N, C-alpha and C positions, 0 to 999 in steps of 0.2 A: 502809854502816852496819850495825852489829850488829843481829841479830834481837832485838827486845824482848819477844817472846812473843805469846801468844794475843790479848791485847786489841787489837793492831794488825792482826790477820788479817781477811780479807774472807769473807763467807758463800760457800759453794760455788756456783759458777756466775757469780760476779761477778769482774771483773778490772780492775786498774789499766791505764792506757794510758801507755806511756812516750813520750818525745819523738819517737823514730823513728816509732812507730805514729801518734802524733798528727799529725805532719807529713804522713804518708800519708793519714790520714783527711781532713784539711783539704783536701789537694790533690784527692782523689777527689771530695769533696763539691762543691768549687767547679767542677771540670771537669764533673761531672754536671749541675749547674745550667746551665752554659754550653751543654752539648750539648742539653739539653731546651729551652732558650730558642730554639734554631734552628727548632723546630717549634711555637713559640708557647706552650710550657708555662711558666707563671709560678711562681716559687718562693713557697712558703708554709711556715709553721711551726706545729706544734701543741704544746700543753703535754704533759708526761708523765703528767698525771692527768686523769681524767674520771669521770663517774658510771658505776657498774659496769654498769648496764643498757645503756649505749652499746655494750659489748663482748659482750653476750649476746643482744641483740635480733636476730631474724631467722635465728638458727642455733643449733645446740646444740654447736658444736665447742669453745667456750671451756672447758667442763668445770670442772675444778679448777685450771686454769692461771693464773687471775687472782690477782694480789696485791691483796687487798681490805682496806679499813679504813673506819672510820666517822669522819666529821668531827664538829665540836662540836655540830652540830644533829642528829646521829644519822643523817645521810644516808650511803648506801653508796657509797663511792668506790673507784676502782681505778686502778692504774698501767696505762698503755696496753699492751694485750696483742696488738694487731693494728692495723696502719696503715690498713686499709680502712675500718672504721667511724669511726676518728678523723678521717680525711680527708673521709668522707661527711658527718659532722656539720659540719665546717668549710664544705664546699661548700653544704650546705643553708642555713647561716646567711648566706652571701653572697647567696643568692636571685637568681642570674643564670641566664638560659636555657642558655648554653653556657659551659663552663669547661674549661681545660686547666691542670693544676696539677703542679708538681714539688716534691719534699720530701725531707728526711732526718728520719725519724721514730724516736725512741727506743722500743724494744720491751722490755717486761718480761714474761717468760713463765715460769711455774714448770713446768719439765719436766725430764726426765732427759737433758739434753744438756750439752755442755761450757759453753755460755753461757746464762745466764738473762737477761742484759741485753745487748742488741745494737741495731743500727740497720737500718732499711730505707731504701735509696735507692729512691725511687718516683716514679711519674708516674701521673696519673689524668685521664680525660676524663669529664665529667658533662654530660648533656643532660637537659632537663626533659621529655622525651618519648621514647617508644620509637622505634627506627629500624629500617629494613629489614635483612635479613640481609646484603646486599651492603655496606651501610654499616658493619655490625658487623665484617665482615672487614677493611674498609679501616681502621677505627679500631684494631683489634687489630694489624694489620700495621704501622701507624704506630708503636705502642708498641715493637714488636720491632725496627723499623728504627732508632729512636733508640738503643736498647740496643746494637744491632750497631755503630753508628758510635762510641758511647762506648767499647766494649770492644775495638775493632779493633786498637789499638796496645798493648793491655795483656795480654790473655789470650785464646788461641783457645778458642772455645766452639761448642757444637752445640745447635741448637734442635730440640725435638720439638713439632710442630704437632698439636694435638688439637682436638676439638669435642665436649665433653660434651653440647651441645645435641642431637646426634644421639640420644643415649641418653635424654635428657629427653623427646624426641618419641616414641621407642619405648615408653617407660614410660607416657606419657600416653595412647597408643593402646591399651595393654594393660590398664590398670587405671583405677580411679576417681581423681579429683583428691585425695581425702582419703588415699589409700594410696600415691600416687605417690612421695612423698619417702622413705617407708620401703622401697619396692621398689627404688628407685634406690640407696639406701644399702646394701641387701643385695647388689645386683649389684656395687657397687664393691668389696665385701669378698671377692667370689668370684674364683677364677682364671678367665680368659677362657673356657676350655673348658667350664666349668660354667654359664656364663650362659645359653646357649640353653635348657638344661633348665629353669632357673628361670623364664625368660620363658614357656616352654610351660606350665609349672605355673601361672603367673599368668594364663593365658588369652590370651596374645598371638597375633595372627594368624600364620599359617604363614610369610608373607613376612618378618615381623620376626624370627622365630626363625631363618630362613635367613640373614638379614643378620648376626645375631649369630654364626652359624656361620662365615660368610665372614670376619668381623672377627677371630675367634679364630684362623683359619688364616693370615690375611694382613692385619695391622692397617692397612696402607696401601692395601689393595685394589688394589695395583699390578698384580697378575697375575690379577685376577678378572673379566676382561671377560665371559667366558662365564657366570660366576656372577651378575654383575649383571643379565644379561638375564633371569635367572630372577625377579628382583625388580623388573622394570620397572613393576609395578603400584604401587610405593611413591609417595607424594606427591612432587611436584617438589622440595619443600624438602629432602628427604633427599639427592637427587642434587645440589642446590645446595650443600649442606654438604660433600659429598665433593669436589666440584669446587673449592669455595672453599678447602678445606684444602690441596689440591694447589697451587693458584695462590699461596697465601700462602707455602708452602715454596719454590716457584720464585722468588718475589720476594726472599726472604731469600738464596737462593743468588746471585741477581744482585747483591746487595749484599755479596757476599764471605763470607757465613756458611755453615756447614754446617747442613743442615736435613733432617729426615725427617718423615714423616706417620705418626701412630699414632692411628687413630680408635677403637681399643679402649681407649685410656687414659682412666681415670675419676678421675685425680688431681684433688682438690679439687672434685669434682662437686657437693658440697653448696653450693658457692659459684658455680663456673663453670657457665653454662648456654648457652654459645655458643663462638665461636672463641676458642681459648686456646693457650698454649704453655708448655713447660718449658724451662729453660735450664741446661745443665751445662758445666763445663770439659771440653774435648776429652779423650776417653778416660777420663773419670771418671763415676761414678754419682751421687755426692752433688750435690744441686741447688745452683746458684748463685742462682737466682731463678725466678719464674714470672709469668704474667699472663694476662689474658683478659677475658671478658664476665661481668658481674655483674647481669643484669637482674632476676632473681627476688629475689636478696638485696637489691638496691637498693630494690625496691618494698616488700618487707617492712620494711626499715629506715626508709625515708622515708614510707611510707604512701601513696605515689602512684607511678604508672608513671614510669620514667626509664630512660635508657640510661647505663650506667656501664662504663667500660673502664679497667683499672688493671694495673700491673705493678710488681714490686719486685725489687731485687737486694740480697743481704746485704752490707752495707758491710764488716763484719769478715771475712766469708768472702772477699770480693774482695781485701781488703788482705793476707790470708794468702797469696793466690796471687801477689801482685805486689810486696810489700815485700821488699827484699833483706836487711834486717837490719843494714845499715851504720849506724854511728853518725851522727846528724845533728848537725852543729856548731851551737851556740846563737848564734854570731856569726861575722862575717867577719874580725874582728880583735880581739885583746885589747890594750887600752891599759893598761900597767902603770906607775904613777907612783911615783917615789921618795917617801918620807914627809916631804917638806918642803912648806910652804905654797905656795911659788912653783911647784914642779913639779906639785903637785896641781891648782892653778888652771889651769896651762897644759894639763894632761891633760884637765881638765873641758871647757875651751874646744874642744880638738881633738875630744873625744868628741861634744860638742853639734853641731859643724859636720858631722861624718861622719854622725851620725844624721839630721840635717836633709836630707842628700843621699841617704838611703835605705841607708846602710851600717850593718849591725848591729854594735854594739860591746859587748864584755865589758870593763867598766871595773873596775879594782881598784887598791889602794894596796899597795905592798910591805910585807909583815909578816913575811917569813921569807927564807931564803936564796933568791937569784935562781934557782938551778938547780931548787929545789923548785917555784917558781912556774911555770917553763917546763915541768916535768913535768906539773903540773896542767893547764896550757893544752893540752898534747899529749893528755892523757887525755880532754879535752873535745872533741878533734878540731878545735879552732879553727885555721884554716890559717895565720894570720899573727899576729904580735905586735910591739908597739913599746914599748920602754922609754923613759920620759920622765924624764930626769935633768937636772942642771945644764947639760950640754953642749947639750941640745935647746932650752933657753930662748933661746939666741942663734944657733942654727943655722937655715939656710934649708931644711934637708932632715931627713928621718927615716930611721933605720936600721930596716928591716923584716925580721924573721926569718920565713921560711916554714916549713912543716911538715917540710921536709927538712933544716932547719938552715942553709940558705943565707941570707946577709945581702944586702939590697938597699938601696942609697941612693936614696931617692925624694924629689924636691923637694916641699916642703910644698904648693904649689899644684897639684901633680900627684897627690897621694895619693888623693883621691877617685876620679878616673877610673882610676887604676892598680888600685885594689882592685876597682872595678866590672868592669874587663876580666878580671882574674884570676878573679872569681866567675863571670862568664859562660863563661869557658873551662872551668872545673871542671864547670859544669852541662852543657855540651855533652859533655864526656868521660864524665860519669856517665850521660847519656842514651844 
């Protein structure tokens, strides 16, 4: 269709979804929920709007990214800018001690990126009590393994296992609780080689400064056996976090994923305060998703201690990596009727019987030259067509034209299974 000008354009950062993309999104969503259900995660849905303070409570990261507006009562509303607080609000309303939830959440975020409206495929575990470190690692590993199984046949990915809880503990030892968040934020913004000096300046014990030096040199601490002996005086929890990260990476490798450990990574440390991970397509730097532990954030948001583990994948980002761009046919067959009442009635009955059997039909009445109709059907990538004219009214079979132009005489009672077999074969070949 011709471009009608500016009034029909979309704001920057918003995009229409064509049938090919929509088919991919629907498939990915359904298969995501199926994969999550195998580990007990139940699907939920949240609306795209909430009170603005839902998305600013407990952290300062929202900034100016919210799309905010007032309702008729003057209350400050916002489009959902992050799935984590939206799902925590839902979980809190359900008031259950243990929850495992899966979702596809619409995200609206005003930022300088190609998309300002996108979706998170996510899963979340919520418990109404804090849990030990070993259980935190188990919960985070479960999230990662669900994602591994879901992505296994779609796109090769690499996990980076992290634990910002290590740095939370270092900062808590080095400074007062009132300054801890600011110190951690400043460390997150510094290159790893500058962090030891900052810790020293903030009065951290020598052994923690030494740990920061070791992490700057070797984020996995894989070759630092001798160095770790120097810091044996660290609390056992530090050593447990190091061992837990290595064990989690090993578990992911056993599930067929690529995984590395980077204990110097402070990605999203304003949220993550325990075992976490980043997810990237293999040999790429742009993130596909992340996940981890949100204990401090959950307590600030809910006003009570809780254990929260959550992970997300960008739906549109995943589709970009997996959609082939091939045109998706809107139907299995086009049923074209000559413009006489008897042929239209026959075509309508045929259409109804095929649809009742699960065969998608593009029904139409001839209004122009037959060749033009056939070109239109070909442009839509509909693989089969049937012309219903006077001859078909008394015939026991239909002449079916396929996408290559070959004609097939198919008995009327065999048409449904014949089309179903052809559709199944095409799906196998496409897969």
